[in-house]
C-alpha positions as a Python dict, from the first residue, in 0.01 Angstrom:
ca = {
    (1, 'M'): (0, 0, 0),
    (2, 'T'): (157, 32, 343),
    (3, 'Q'): (-81, -6, 636),
    (4, 'T'): (7, 156, 968),
    (5, 'I'): (-165, 43, 1286),
    (6, 'Q'): (-117, 116, 1654),
    (7, 'A'): (21, -167, 1866),
    (8, 'S'): (-259, -117, 2118),
    (9, 'A'): (-518, -192, 1848),
    (10, 'I'): (-373, -517, 1715),
    (11, 'Q'): (-544, -845, 1797),
    (12, 'I'): (-366, -1172, 1866),
    (13, 'D'): (-521, -1358, 1571),
    (14, 'D'): (-431, -1070, 1340),
    (15, 'L'): (-72, -1067, 1468),
    (16, 'E'): (-43, -1443, 1422),
    (17, 'S'): (-182, -1431, 1067),
    (18, 'K'): (37, -1137, 961),
    (19, 'T'): (364, -1261, 1109),
    (20, 'G'): (321, -1639, 1128),
    (21, 'I'): (407, -1627, 1498),
    (22, 'Q'): (291, -1941, 1677),
    (23, 'E'): (201, -2014, 2038),
    (24, 'V'): (387, -2307, 2195),
    (25, 'H'): (220, -2513, 2469),
    (26, 'D'): (517, -2737, 2548),
    (27, 'Q'): (625, -2652, 2903),
    (28, 'Q'): (989, -2712, 2810),
    (29, 'F'): (983, -2413, 2573),
    (30, 'F'): (927, -2162, 2855),
    (31, 'G'): (1065, -2333, 3161),
    (32, 'E'): (1242, -2025, 3292),
    (33, 'W'): (939, -1911, 3489),
    (34, 'Q'): (916, -2247, 3669),
    (35, 'R'): (1264, -2396, 3703),
    (36, 'D'): (1580, -2300, 3890),
    (37, 'L'): (1420, -2001, 4058),
    (38, 'P'): (1628, -1823, 4323),
    (39, 'E'): (1522, -1785, 4683),
    (40, 'I'): (1422, -1442, 4809),
    (41, 'D'): (1521, -1307, 5148),
    (42, 'D'): (1316, -1169, 5437),
    (43, 'W'): (1372, -805, 5333),
    (44, 'E'): (1240, -878, 4985),
    (45, 'K'): (936, -1059, 5126),
    (46, 'Q'): (859, -770, 5359),
    (47, 'A'): (893, -521, 5074),
    (48, 'L'): (662, -729, 4854),
    (49, 'D'): (406, -759, 5136),
    (50, 'R'): (402, -379, 5169),
    (51, 'L'): (379, -344, 4792),
    (52, 'K'): (77, -573, 4777),
    (53, 'T'): (-93, -401, 5069),
    (54, 'G'): (-33, -58, 4919),
    (55, 'Y'): (-173, -156, 4581),
    (56, 'L'): (-486, -314, 4729),
    (57, 'N'): (-536, 2, 4933),
    (58, 'L'): (-520, 214, 4616),
    (59, 'L'): (-796, 3, 4464),
    (60, 'K'): (-1035, 134, 4729),
    (61, 'K'): (-1030, 473, 4557),
    (62, 'P'): (-1069, 414, 4182),
    (63, 'P'): (-1001, 481, 3904),
    (64, 'L'): (-649, 340, 3900),
    (65, 'L'): (-507, 445, 3565),
    (66, 'E'): (-205, 310, 3377),
    (67, 'N'): (40, 562, 3523),
    (68, 'A'): (-74, 470, 3873),
    (69, 'V'): (-23, 99, 3797),
    (70, 'R'): (336, 172, 3692),
    (71, 'M'): (395, 385, 4002),
    (72, 'A'): (234, 143, 4246),
    (73, 'I'): (352, -193, 4109),
    (74, 'L'): (605, -186, 3826),
    (75, 'H'): (864, 64, 3944),
    (76, 'P'): (887, -72, 4301),
    (77, 'L'): (901, -429, 4168),
    (78, 'L'): (1190, -348, 3933),
    (79, 'F'): (1369, -170, 4218),
    (80, 'I'): (1335, -470, 4450),
    (81, 'A'): (1453, -702, 4172),
    (82, 'G'): (1769, -494, 4125),
    (83, 'L'): (1689, -410, 3764),
    (84, 'Y'): (1776, -43, 3811),
    (85, 'L'): (2134, -144, 3896),
    (86, 'A'): (2427, -206, 3660),
    (87, 'P'): (2460, -390, 3430),
    (88, 'F'): (2089, -330, 3362),
    (89, 'Q'): (1911, -21, 3236),
    (90, 'A'): (1540, 52, 3254),
    (91, 'K'): (1416, 280, 2977),
    (92, 'P'): (1062, 416, 3019),
    (93, 'E'): (819, 476, 2732),
    (94, 'K'): (1040, 380, 2439),
    (95, 'S'): (887, 448, 2097),
    (96, 'L'): (905, 160, 1852),
    (97, 'T'): (815, 106, 1486),
    (98, 'I'): (799, -252, 1358),
    (99, 'S'): (762, -374, 1001),
    (100, 'L'): (570, -701, 999),
    (101, 'E'): (686, -778, 642),
    (102, 'D'): (347, -920, 546),
    (103, 'E'): (165, -884, 215),
    (104, 'D'): (10, -555, 332),
    (105, 'N'): (349, -409, 434),
    (106, 'T'): (202, -351, 778),
    (107, 'I'): (382, -110, 1008),
    (108, 'V'): (308, -132, 1381),
    (109, 'E'): (376, 177, 1589),
    (110, 'G'): (368, 201, 1966),
    (111, 'R'): (541, 302, 2284),
    (112, 'M'): (672, 40, 2524),
    (113, 'D'): (601, 126, 2886),
    (114, 'I'): (935, -5, 3015),
    (115, 'L'): (1228, -177, 2846),
    (116, 'V'): (1492, -340, 3067),
    (117, 'L'): (1816, -420, 2888),
    (118, 'K'): (2182, -502, 2934),
    (119, 'E'): (2385, -308, 2680),
    (120, 'Q'): (2171, -361, 2368),
    (121, 'F'): (2041, -699, 2482),
    (122, 'W'): (1671, -675, 2563),
    (123, 'L'): (1593, -851, 2888),
    (124, 'I'): (1227, -781, 2934),
    (125, 'V'): (960, -572, 2766),
    (126, 'I'): (696, -456, 3011),
    (127, 'E'): (348, -342, 2919),
    (128, 'S'): (100, -208, 3173),
    (129, 'K'): (-274, -159, 3154),
    (130, 'R'): (-503, 31, 3383),
    (131, 'A'): (-675, -161, 3660),
    (132, 'G'): (-996, -323, 3542),
    (133, 'I'): (-861, -408, 3195),
    (134, 'A'): (-799, -780, 3147),
    (135, 'I'): (-431, -838, 3074),
    (136, 'E'): (-526, -1078, 2794),
    (137, 'E'): (-628, -770, 2596),
    (138, 'G'): (-267, -653, 2589),
    (139, 'I'): (-89, -978, 2499),
    (140, 'A'): (-82, -905, 2125),
    (141, 'Q'): (55, -557, 2194),
    (142, 'L'): (328, -701, 2416),
    (143, 'L'): (423, -963, 2156),
    (144, 'A'): (438, -699, 1882),
    (145, 'Y'): (688, -503, 2089),
    (146, 'M'): (890, -818, 2158),
    (147, 'L'): (908, -886, 1783),
    (148, 'G'): (1091, -555, 1756),
    (149, 'S'): (1390, -688, 1948),
    (150, 'P'): (1716, -649, 1748),
    (151, 'K'): (1840, -987, 1871),
    (152, 'S'): (1716, -1283, 1668),
    (153, 'N'): (1903, -1583, 1810),
    (154, 'E'): (1830, -1531, 2180),
    (155, 'P'): (1497, -1538, 2366),
    (156, 'I'): (1326, -1215, 2459),
    (157, 'F'): (1102, -1204, 2765),
    (158, 'G'): (802, -989, 2840),
    (159, 'M'): (572, -909, 3128),
    (160, 'I'): (226, -757, 3126),
    (161, 'T'): (27, -633, 3422),
    (162, 'N'): (-286, -442, 3509),
    (163, 'G'): (-167, -409, 3866),
    (164, 'G'): (-380, -683, 4013),
    (165, 'S'): (-255, -955, 3777),
    (166, 'L'): (80, -1024, 3612),
    (167, 'M'): (187, -1261, 3335),
    (168, 'F'): (517, -1340, 3163),
    (169, 'A'): (586, -1421, 2798),
    (170, 'K'): (879, -1567, 2608),
    (171, 'L'): (947, -1516, 2238),
    (172, 'I'): (1208, -1671, 2010),
    (173, 'K'): (1234, -1504, 1673),
    (174, 'G'): (1302, -1706, 1363),
    (175, 'K'): (1162, -1807, 1027),
    (176, 'T'): (861, -1908, 1232),
    (177, 'S'): (867, -1707, 1555),
    (178, 'Q'): (730, -1884, 1860),
    (179, 'Y'): (598, -1763, 2192),
    (180, 'A'): (463, -1903, 2517),
    (181, 'L'): (291, -1757, 2823),
    (182, 'S'): (326, -1824, 3194),
    (183, 'D'): (48, -1872, 3442),
    (184, 'M'): (-120, -1558, 3566),
    (185, 'F'): (-18, -1428, 3908),
    (186, 'V'): (-293, -1256, 4105),
    (187, 'L'): (-255, -1019, 4399),
    (188, 'R'): (-601, -1095, 4540),
    (189, 'K'): (-493, -1442, 4651),
    (190, 'Q'): (-416, -1502, 5018),
    (191, 'E'): (-60, -1603, 4934),
    (192, 'N'): (149, -1316, 4806),
    (193, 'E'): (216, -1417, 4446),
    (194, 'L'): (457, -1126, 4405),
    (195, 'Y'): (709, -1361, 4570),
    (196, 'Q'): (695, -1582, 4261),
    (197, 'V'): (700, -1282, 4028),
    (198, 'L'): (1018, -1152, 4191),
    (199, 'K'): (1183, -1494, 4168),
    (200, 'I'): (1108, -1505, 3796),
    (201, 'L'): (1245, -1155, 3738),
    (202, 'K'): (1565, -1244, 3920),
    (203, 'R'): (1593, -1569, 3722),
    (204, 'L'): (1558, -1384, 3391),
    (205, 'A'): (1815, -1127, 3503),
    (206, 'A'): (2062, -1405, 3586),
    (207, 'I'): (2016, -1553, 3238),
    (208, 'V'): (2088, -1224, 3065),
    (209, 'E'): (2384, -1129, 3286),
    (210, 'S'): (2588, -1400, 3111),
    (211, 'A'): (2461, -1317, 2762),
    (212, 'P'): (2695, -1181, 2491),
    (213, 'I'): (2690, -808, 2417),
    (214, 'L'): (2536, -693, 2090),
    (215, 'T'): (2735, -472, 1857),
    (216, 'S'): (2432, -299, 1705),
    (217, 'D'): (2284, 12, 1862),
    (218, 'F'): (1935, 59, 1996),
}
């Protein structure tokens, strides 16, 4: 009998047991968030400083819901990173149905907050949570969406945020799919960690700009 569950309800151990996906702790597997990062210029730093200040100011008048997190952090960050410009496209709230092909014929349904792609090549799947929700609670949901990528021989990247914290993920699909997570970047630190987040986004964009175009539609 087919079982349908919402992506937001799936737990990481359940996802791992149903799909066989495995976490990798070797730093070489997901080196893109640490190595060969581009520099950012003074305009970008100033914009990120204003972005951080504005978000922290919003926190003084809770609640800060998921839509507000997207408005205050995600959309400006993608704009600064140039991910609204060709050859990239940012598609908001994209519905997705994924068959996990397990013994229960599990179907996962959900709606990605933002999908950034080049042609049909998925660059980054972005999931947001409202402020006050630990981003660890959304990792399984993010990975489930990433498993829905139509490309199986190239890495797919993800990012999850609750506004105050951000984390990246990398997934490589295969007979045994593997994933790894970055460190967590926190806005409450004295140093503006959005600088590092922007560098990573630009690094991932540079990787995908040279990727081959898919022939399948999304």
